[in-house]
N, C-alpha and C positions, 0 to 999 in steps of 0.2 A: 198328264194330258197325252192321249194316244193320237199323235199326228205323225204321218210320214213326211220326211223332208228329203230334198235331193242334194247330195254331196256334189262337189266339183267334179268328181270322177264319173258322175251320172248314177251312182248307186243310191237306192232308197234305204233310209234308215229311220228308226224311231227318234223323234225329237227328245233330247235330254235336257231338262231344266238344269240339272246339276253341272253338265258340261258348260253350258252358257254361264252359269254362276261362277264356276271356277276360272273361266277365261277372263271374266270381268274382275275377279279378285286379283288376278295377276297384274292388272293395270295400276293397282295401288289405290283404287277407289274405296271409299268407306263402305261398311256393311250396309248402311241405310241407302246409299246411292246405288249400290249393286242391286239391292232388292227393288228399288224404284224402277230401275231399268229392266230388270227381269219381268216385273209386272206389266210394264208398257209393251215390251216385246211379246210377251205371252198373249196379251189382248189382241195383237195384230197377226197372230199366226193363222195359217190356213193350210189345208191339205195340199202337199206338193210344193210348198214354199222352198226356195233354194237356201242353202247355208249362206250363200253370198248376200242374199237379201236380209237375212237375220243379222249377219255381221254388219252390213251397212247401217241398219237401224240402230244397233247397239253403239256402233262407232260414232254416229252422229250425236247421239245422246251424251256420250262421254265427252266428245269434243266441245259440246255446248257448255258443259260444266267446267272442264279443265283440259287444256290441250295436251299436257303431259300424260294424262290418263289415256287419251286417245292414241298417243304415240306408242305407249307400251302395249296397248291392246292390238295395234296393227303390226306388231313385230313380225309375225309369220309372213304377212303380205309384203312387208318392207324388204325382207330378204329376197323375195321373188323380184322385187324392183331393182336389185343389184345387177340384173341381166342387161342386155341379152347375151353377151359374149361369155359370161361365166368368170372372166378375169377378175372383176371386182369381188366376186365371191371367194376366189382364191386368196386375194389380199385380206379379205375380211376374216377368213379362217386363220390365216397367218397371224393377223393382229390379235385374235383371241388367244392363240398359242403364246404369242409374245408376252401378253399380260398374265400368262400362266407359268412364266419362268423359262420359256424356250427362247433361243435365238433362231431366227428363221431366214430362209432365202426362198424366193419365188422363181419358178421356171428355171430349174437347174438341169443341165445335161449330165447324166450319170452313165457310166459304162456298165454294160452287162457282159456276160460271157459270149452271148450270141450277137447282140446289137446294142446300140446306144439308146437311151430312153430320156425323154424330156419329162422330168418330174415336177409336178405342180408346186409342192412345198417340201423343202428339206428342213427339218427342225432338230435342234440339238439341245440337250440338257445333260450336264455333267459328262459322262463318258458314252452316253447313248445318242445315236443318230436315228431319226425316224423319217421315213419317206411317206408323204401323204398325197393321195390323188383326190381331186375334188370333182364331184359329179353334180353339175348345176342343171336344174330344170326350170325353165321360165314359165311353165304352165302348171297351174294347180291340178291336183288329181292324178299326176303321174308319179309312180313309185320306181325305185331302183330295183330291177330284177336281178336274178342270180348271175346273169352274164357279166354284170359290172364287177363284182368281187372275183369272179373266175378270171377275167381278163387282167385285173390289177394284181392278183396273186401271182400270175405267170410272169408279169413284169418284175414284181418284187423278187421272185426266185432267181431271175436272170441277173438282176443287180447284186443280190446277196452272194450268188456263186462267184462273181467277179470280186466282190468286196472281201470275201473270205480268203482269196488267194493273195490279197495285197496286205492284209493285217493293218488296215488304215489307221495309223497314228494312235493306236490304243483305243480307238472308238469302236463301240459295238453297234452293229446295225440292228436296231430293235424291230419289232413286228411292223408290217406295213399297215397303213390306215386308208380307209375310204371314207370321205366326208361328203355328205349330200344335204341339200336344203329341203329335201322331201322325206320320204320314209322308205325303208327297205321292205321288200316282200319277205314272207316267212322263209322261203327257200334261200334267199340271199342271206338272211340272218343265220340260218342253219349252216350254210356253207362257210360263212365268215368265222363262226365259232369253231367249226371243225378244222378249218385251215389255219387258224391262229391269227386271222386278220382283226384289226380293231375297227369296228364300224361305228361311225358317228353320224347321227341324223338329227332331225328336228327334235325328236323325243326319245332317242336311244343313244347310249345305254340309259337305263332308268336313273333319274336324278343327275345325269352327267351329259344329257343331250345338249344340242346347241342352245335351245330355249333356256335350260337351267344355267348353263355357263354364262350366257349373256346377262340374264337377270342377276346372277350372283356377283359378277364382276362389273356390272354397269356398263357393258360394252355394246351399246346399241348402234346399229348401222345408221349412217346419216339419213337413209331413206325413211326412217321412222318419223322424221319431223313432219308436223302438220302445218308448219308455217312456211317452210321453204317450198318453192314451186318446183315442178318437174325439171324445168330447164336449169334451175339453180343446183338441184341435186346432181344432174348429169355433169354440170361444170365441175363440181367438187369431186365427183368420182373420176373424172378425166384427169384430175390433179392428184389422184391417189389418196384423196381424203375419203375414207370409207367409214370411219367411226366418228360418232359425236364428240368423243374425247379429243380427236385430232383437230376438229373445228374449234373446240374450246381452247386448245393450246395455240392454234394458228388462226386467230380471229381476223387477221388481215385479209383472209379470203373473202370475207363479206364485203370488204371495201372494194375488192376487185369486181364484185358483182353489182356494185353501185346501190347497195341497200341503204335506205334512209336510216338516220340515227334512231328514230322511234321504233322502226321495224327491227333494226339490228338488236336493240335492247330486248325486245320480245323474244326474238330467236335465241339470243344468248341465255335468257332466263329459262327458256324451255330446255336448251342443251345442258345447262348447269344441273337442272333437276334430274335429267336423264343420266348424267355422269356420276351421280352420287351412288356409291355402292349400297346394295340392299342389305 
């Protein structure tokens, strides 16, 4: 079907049935359900429809069938909902690293040769220490340009220059990371590769992007829930509950919210399904 659709960035692109099909598959929906939704959405397409309208239609159909499918489908939007300060995103990236075998600290002051730097995440595994800077965008359609890795690379070099003079307790300062909830521009990726920075975005590196890590580890942000209200999500984020796994472990937070027993059971059922590793 040759139809132009409008992305959140404002760009016009050709509609891809395969992209819609793949995003629906990631929700865990069966092949038959995926094809039913693809057919319904396809019937309602028109020239110039926005990707947001297509998403909303598919999301509503999934939610009608099973809330956990809709939760997984909305993952990308759920990460945007971690805003607006970006701090919950830092905690979220830190939590993903914790479940990948790192020990982490958030917002650490580290000395450079020239100045001190506030580092978003310091992660340690064995003898390696990694410093990670998080770049959060609250609006869809915005990408990380080359200025971001340029700036972060200069900070990393300043910290490393000081680190190397101290020979810090046998720890090796590994390459710096830049993590974002959006995508990097081509030049940003080119610079990161050349400078030896590790860039982590929604879908980069291939098979190791945020989306892949979240699905593989079952580490969904609390904002994916289709049953919690916006106010309830904000309450949980303010208490540093950023993962569904954390809510599953500390169920008493739902009591603080005054959630009824029936609704609590539904929420916990959804959370349990989301926490199961893929």
